[in-house]
N, C-alpha and C positions, 0 to 999 in steps of 0.2 A: 344956542343953550348949550349947555356941558352937562352931560349926564354924570352925575356923582352916585348915585345909587339905582342898582337897577334890581328889580324884583324879577326872578327867573320863574316865571309862571307854568312850569313843566315839572319831570322827574327825572330819574332813568339818567342814561348817556348823555343824551342832550343835554340836560339841566347842568350836568358838569361841564360839558362843552361852553355851554354861554358862559356859566361862572369864570372858567379861564380865560374868553374873550373879554369879558367884561374888567377881569383883573389887568391883562393887558393894557387896556384902554383906558386906565386909571379909575373905573368906578369900582363900587363897593358890591358885590352880589349879594342878596337874600334871597334865600328859596321859600317855597311852601311843600308841605307834607298833609298827607292822609294820615289816618289811625295806623293804617297798614305800615306807611312809609316813615313813621314815627325815628325809626333806627337806620333809613335806608342810606346806601353810600352816597347819595347826592346831599344828602342832608350832613352826614360828617364830613364830607369833603368842603361844602360852601361855609359850614360854621355857624352860620345864623338861618334859622328856618321857622316859619310861623305855621301853626296848624290851620287847616281850612274844612276840615268835615272827616267823614267815615271813610270807610275804605273804597266802596264803588265810586267810579270817576263822576257818576251824576252827584252824587252826595260831596264832591270835594272838587277835583280840578274841574269839572264842567258848571261849578257853583260862581257865576260873575261877581255877586256880590261879596262871598266870601274871598274871591282873589283880590278884589278891589279892596276890601277892608284888608287883608293883608298887606296890601301894597302903602296904605295910608298907614298905617302901624310902622311900617319900616322906614316912611321918610323917601319913598323912591320917586325919582325923577320920571322914570319909565320902566317899561313892563315890557321882557320879551316873551312871547308865548311859546318860541320852539315850534315843534310840529306837532300837528294831532291836537286833541283836547280843543281848547279855544283858539288856535290859531287862525282860524280861518270864519271866523265866527264876528261878522260886522257890527251886530250890537254889544260884544263885548269892546270892538276895537272904538266904537263911540263914546261908549261909557270910560273908556280908560281918556280918553281926550277929553269929554268933558269933565272929567276930575283933574285936569290940569298934568296929565302926564303924558309924554311919548307913547305911543302905541310903536313899536320896532316891528313895522312890516307897512302892506300898500293901506291906502285909504279905504275907510268902510265901504266906499262906493265901489272900490275896485273889487273888494271882497265880496261883494253881492252879486257882481258881474260875473264872477269867475269862481263864486261856489256855488252857483244852479248851472247846472252843465248845460241844460237849456239856452241860456243865456249867453254862456260861453261860447257854443256853438254861434251864436247869433251874432257875436263880437268877432267871430273869427271869420264869419263870411263877409262882414261890413268890411273887415279890412284886406278882403281878396286873398284868405288865406284856404288853400283846400281842405274841405271837410269831409268825413266818411260820410257815406250815404246812407240813408234812414230817416225814419220819419222825425219830423222837425220840432213837433211840440210833445210837451210832457203829459204822460196819461196816469191815471189813478185808477179807474175802474178794471178790474179782471177782466169782465166780458170785452171791454174796448181793447185791451190790450193784445188779447186772446186773435181776436177780428184783426188788429194791425199785424201779428208776429205772422199769421198764416196768410196774408196779402202779400208781405214783403218776401216770404219763403224763408225755410231756416239754411242755415244757422243763425239765429240772431242773438244779439247781445243785449240782454236787461242791464240798462244802467239807473241807480238812483240819482235823481238830480241833483242831492244835495251829498253825493257820495264823495270818497276820496280815500289815497291810501291803500287802493286794492279792496277796499271795503265796496257793498252795494251792487257788485255786478256778479251776473250770472247768464251763463251761456246755455241756450236754448237750443237743443240739437235734436229731439225728438219730440215728435207731435204726441206721442202717448204719456209724455211726462209734462206735457205744457202745463195744464193747470195745476200741478205739485210746485214747478220753477215758478209761477207767476205768485203764488201763495207765499212760496218761501222768501222770492225778491222783496214783495211788499211789505211783509214782516219785517224785513232786516231793516228796510229803508226805515220805515216808521219806527224800531226800535232805535235805532243808531244813529240817524241823522233826522227823525221827528218830521218827515214827509213822505208821504206815500208815492209821490210823482215819479215816475218813470220815463227814461227816455229810451227807445228803441233804435237799433243801428245795426247795420249789416256786419256780420263778423267776418273778419279777414283772418284766415287760418296759418299762412305761412308769412306772415309781418314779423319784423324787426322792432323793437320799441326803443325811438331815440328822443331824447330830449335836451332842449338847450337850455342853459342856464342864464337867465338876464339880470340886468339890473339897471333901475333905473332912479333918477333923483328927485322925481315928481314935477320935473319943470319941462318934461320933453326930450331930456337926454337918457338914452339908454344904448346900452353896450350888450354884447354877449360875452360870455366867457368859454364859450365851444361848447360841445356837447358830450353829452354821457349817452350809452348803450346800456340798457337797463331790458335787455332781451330776455334772460333767463328768471322765469318767475314761476310759482305755484300759489294758486289761488287768486292769481292777478295781482300778487303780492311780490316785489322785486326780492332776488335771493344775492344775484350778485351784478353789480355795477361797475362799470368802468368808462375809462376816459383816455382818449377819443375814440369814437366808434371806428374798431377797425374792420377794415377790408371794405368799408364804403367808399365811393369817388368823393372827392374834397368838394369838386364843384357842386353834386348833390347837395353835401353837407352844408356848403356856404349858402344855398337857396333857402334852405329850412332854418339856417341861422337867420337870414335876413327877414323871412317871414316872422320869424318868433319877434324881433325887433321892431318889426314895423306894428305888430299887433300890439306892443307893449307903448309904443310911441304913439299910438291912437287913441290910448287911455291916459297918457302923461305918466305912465306907471312909477311908483313909488316903492323901493326898497328891492329885495330879491325875488325871482320869481321863476318858475320852472315851466316853458313851453313844452308839452308833450305831442309827440307824433308817433304813427304808424308808419313803415316804411317798407314798402313791396314792390320790389324791382327798382324803377327809376322812378316810382310815384310816391307820393307822400301824403298822409291826410292829418289834419289835426284833430288831438284824442281830447286834451283837456289842460288847462292852466292851475298848477299848484302855486298860489299865492303866498308861498312863505320859503321857510330855509327846508333843504331836502335832507333826507337821511343819509342820502347820497353825496353830500356836499364835500367832503373831504378829497373826493379821486379829484373834483374840481379846483381843489387847493391845493393838490398835488401837481397836475400839471401846470397850473398858472402861477402858482407862489403867491397867490392873494390869501389873506384873511376875510374870508366871509362875514363873519361875524362883526370883525372890526368895521367891514365896509358898510354893513346894517347899522352900526351904530353910529358912523360918520354920515351918513345919511340923515338919520332920525335927527343929530343934531343941526341939521341944515348947511352942512358944510361941501355938501353937493359929491359926487363920485370921486373925485381927485385923480382922474383917468380916463383917456380917450380909448377908442376901439384898436388905436394904433399902437398902444401901450400894453396890450395884453397879448402874450404870446403862449403858446403851447409845447411843452417841453416832457418829452418819454410818455411813457403810458402807468396809468395808475387803475388798480383793480380793489374793488373793496367785496368783502364777504360777509352775511350777516351770519352770525353764529346766533343759534335760537335754542331755546329750552324746547324743543318738540321730538317727536317720532316722525320722520318721513315715511316711514314705512306703514304709518296706523293713521293716514288721512293729514299726516303733518299736524296730529295732535297735539295739542301743549303739555310739557310737563311741567307739574307744580311740584314745590317741596324745598327743601333747604340745600343749598350748595353746598356740600360738604368740602369739595377739593377743588379749586381754579387756578389752573397754570396757564399763562399766555407768554406767546413767543416773546422775546426781545430783539431789537434792532429794526422794529418796524412800527409803524401808527398802530396804537389799539384805544378804541375809543370805548369805553366799558360804564356800565352804571350799576353793577353788583362786584361783589369780592366773597371769599371765603367765609362762609357763616351766613349770608344772607340767604334771603328766600325768595322763588318765584311764585307771585300769589295769580291768583285766579282773575284779580280784577285788570290786570294792565297788560300791555304787550309782554310778550316772553324773550324779548332779545336778551341776550347774554353780552354780547359784545361786537362790536365791528372791526376787521382785520381789515388794515388798508396796508398796500404794497403801490410801491412806485419804482420803476425801471427804466432803462433806457428805451426798450422797446416791448413790445406785449410778450414775445415767448419767454423773455426773462422775467417780467412781473407775474407771468403763471407759477413759473420756477418756483418763484420766491412766495407765492400765496400758497402753493402745495407743501414747502418746506413749512411754512410757518403753522399750518393747520397739522400738520403731523406731529410739531410739537406744542399743540394747545389738546388740554384735557380738563375736563369737567366732571365731577362725580356728585352724586347726588340727585340729579336729573339726567333724563335723556337730552340727547342735543342731536343736531344736525350735523357735528363735525365730519364723520364719516361720509355722508351725503356731498358735503362741499368739498370733501376731497377729491370724491369719485368725479365730481364736474371738472375738477382742474384737470385732471387726467383724460379726460373723454376726447378722443381723437375729434368729433365733429365741431365740439367747442372750440378747440385748439384750431380749427380751420373756420370757425364762426358759421358752420353752416348750421344754424339753430333758428327757432322762430320763438314765438311768444308760448307755444304750447308743446316745445319739444319736451320739458320737464314730464307732461303729462305723460308722452309718449314713449319716454325713456325710463319711467318710474321704477319699474321691477328690476332692472338692470343696474340702475343708479342705487339703489338700496339693497342690493343682492352683497352680502358680504364677500369681500375679494380675498382669496390667498394668500397670507402675509407672511414674510421671509420670517423664518427665525419663530413662528408662530409658538411650536411646541416648547422650543428653547424657553421663551419668555415666562409661559403660564409655568414651568419648571422652576425658573429662578425666582417668581412671585413665591411659590410654594415653599422655597427653601428661606427664602428670607424670612417670611412669616414664622416659619417654624425655630429658625435660629435668633427671632426675636423673642418667642415665648419663652424658649430654652434660658435666654438671658435676663429672663425676667422683666420683658418689655413692657413698661406701663401701657403703651400703647395697645396691647395684644388683648382684646377683651376675653379672649377664651385660654388664657394660661392657667388652664386648670385641668389635671388629667381626666377628668370627668368628659371632656370632650374628646381626648385624643388617647385612645387606649390601645395598649400591645406597644408601646415605644419606648425601648430602653438603650438608652447609649451605651456603645461599646460591645453589647452583648451580641453573640453569635446565632446562629439560626438561619432559618428563611429570611433573605432581607425583604422579601415581598411582604411578608407575614409581621416582621417586625416594624416595617416601617411605621411613620407616625401620617396618619391622614389627613388630609387637607382639602376642602372642598371650595373650588373658586368658580367666580361667576364674572362677567364681565368682558371687556375688551373686544365688545360685537358678537361673542361665541354662548353657546348654552353652557350648563353649568358642567364643569370638568371636577371629576372626583380623583385625585394623585395621590399618591404615599412616599413620602422621603425616605430615603434611609437613615442609617446611623450616618454621623461625619465620619470620613475617611482621614488619614493623612492630607496635609495640605489644604483641606476645604472640599474635600472631593466628595461627591455625592451621586447617589444615583435616585431618581425621581421615576414611578412607575405611572403610566396614567391610566385610565378605566379601562383599557383594553390590554392593561399588563404589559405594555410594552416600555421598556426601559431606556431612559436617556441618563447618560453620564456628564457629570460638568463639575466644574471648581468653580468656588467664588472665593473670592480674595478681596476683602476690603482694604484700599489703598489709602482711603483717609476716610472722615466720617460720611458716611451714607453714598459713598463714590468706591464700586466694586470693578473687579476686573473680572469677567466670566469666560472661561476657556470652554470650548468645545468642541470637537472633533479636530483639532489642531487650528481652531479659529479663536482670535482674542476680540472680545468686545466689551468696551468701558461703558459702564451705566451708572446712573445716578437712582438712587430711590428714597421712596418716603412712606413713612409707614404711620397710620392712625386708625382707631377705631376698627380694624379689620380691614382698611382699604390698602390696597399696596401699590403705590404709583411708580412706575418705572419710566426713567428719560433714557431711551435707548438711541442706537442708529437708526431705528427704524421710526423713530417718535415717541411721544408720552403713550405710554399704556396705563392702562388702571384694571385693579381688581377688586373685588370683594371677595374675602375668606368668611365662610358661609359656613353653620353647623351642619354635621351631615344629615342628608336627609330631612335637610329643615322645609325643602320644597316638594316633598313628598305630598300629591293632591288628592283628594276625591273628585276624580275627573267627571263622574256621574252623576255628581252634586252641582259641579262647577259649570257646567256646560248648561244647565237647567236655573242659572240663576243670572240676571240682566244687570250688569254693574257697570257702573257710571266708569268711565275709562280716563275721567279727569275732573278736578273741582270746577263747578260752574253752575249754571242759572238752566233749570228746565224751561224750554220755552214752549214745548209741546208735547201732549202724550197721545200716541196714535191708536193705542188700542185699552178695550175696557178688560175687568176681569170676566172671564168666561170665554172671552173672543177665541177661538182658534189660529194660529200663527204658525207659520213654517219658517225653518233655519233661514236668516237673512232678511226676514220682515222687521221693518222697524217698527220699535216698541215707543219709542221716545226721541226727541230732540233735544238737544242743550247748547249753550252758547257759553264758548270759555275765551277769553281773550281773543277778541275780535274773529272767534269761528265757530260758525254752527257745525255740530257734528252727529251723524245720526247714530243711535244706540241698537243696535240690531240683535236679535235672538239667535241663539246658536245652535238651537235645535226646534223639532216640529212638538206641538204641545198645545194647552190651553194657558194662556196668560192668568195669573193669579197672582194676589198679594200684592198688588200695586202700592207702592208707598209713596208715590210723589206725584206733584200737580204742576202747572205751570207756573212758572214764578218763583218755584221753591230752588234754594242753594242746595245742591249735594255735593258731599265731598267725594274724592277719588276715593274708587272699591267699593263704594257705598250700593247695596242691593236695592235696586229701585222695583223688581219685580219678579216672580217665577215663571218659570214655563214647565206647568207638569204633564205628565204621561197623559192621554188618552185611556179612556179604560180598554180594555182588550190590547193594548199593545205593548204589557210589559213582558218580559222574556219571561 
């Protein structure tokens, strides 16, 4: 068969990637969208999209009937599920084939085998692939799980049998929290995967995560496309992926690849799949199979030169692989970094809201699902983009990635950009002396802001450009009004510190800075005073539109600027930096009141309320647990006192910043 119309049953960056692959293959892509995604980038990019339901995934992207109806309306010959959502759902695959369309992925029988981690482990054992020691059966009774955990000994990893993508896993290290860990694991397994079955496995603390990309034609012909290293993870979800697996012996990797191929052959594997392993010293153990295209497939494409989406479509059309193992070569080194809307210093909490500015580097591959003006919603994964570099060796690729991240800038939401940049510059990671929990062990150092060269200068430049824009009547300056900046008069004498125009700046990883910009001197000379009244002199000369020559202490630096709605973005030799001009004293807070309000840190759903009105709580006690974008987050009290005015209940949606409870002072404790 020839695929003429492909329904892309996904969203975000993977939907755009699949659409590109379909067009290159000669097929017409058609998108689907929820209420929230009606104006999303993938809808705009693909050009034709069919509505399938409300914002929550369970009411749209996970609705099999709605997706099938959209495919029929589009006249689709095939459906590509991408990753996540229905990609590993055997019921969906059967329904697609029953409707006379091709399912771009493994057979329903294979999805059943690998969608359940217990049966996947059984298949690996049958194929002679080494597996992680642990309990062989799936358990769902909390008491039985607790007994089995204690019998096996800590640490133990609880894994939902239907889990995937890093979700449904919980590490149990402390017997004191065992009941709480089991409760949370079962709750997540039920709400996310529809099954409370848990698999228990011995935790391997110092392992590297290596996965083998395989492809099969469904007729017993299976090849591998080399390996990827996905060791750097947070919350069991990958952060940086690379290919090949640097620093491991080639003969060891060849044995792992051979086992992956043998497992695929034992099931007449069809389409793409990833067989994942943990490697400890010279040993390796089967972890799971992801029977779909992976988020990190671009690094495999980079080192092999193959188009994996085109390969999937070819297989689905019945044309076979079109290549043998000897045809597949590995060239250079590729690394992918996942840029997320999240706050690494706050349990990697997702950040929702509108992306007011998005600047991504040129010269490398970028797979992105959003653009400036789009919003990050609480319903879906908060990925902004994948940055993929390919160099002749790993050292070069790491340097390219660091450079790319320096010239990446996002405003409007928090991101993990600085965290990723810290990873690329870490000596342990450069030497690949890392393991799957290495990020957890080094999180404080990785999220501590590093001293930046010219940091004070760039703040001063941002303040100057903001003031100049306002003086020129710039429409982008929302405070072009004397009521906001008092005491500044162009060309007047007097104390320059007192005569300066005040600008309060936040952003670029620093606290709010209160600056004063002097009147302009000859040739664009300025003096800027920081909050400690320390003076910095510089000259700003515009050489072309939005391009400036900055001179300071005998050093000349060339930059580009962008000002919009109080946001100042500078593209500097140190990378892209962003600042937000705020009205002075806008953030003066009532700390005593604020610390006694329990605030939702992000938009999402409340899954549990742990206290009742009248309960005594201590600072750090969990008040509620909420879920947003694949993550459970504990909301804790910031002060001792009595819980009161609880405004939420399980299942309720809350907005970021919403007050969900008060912690009142106990009688007799007031000062």
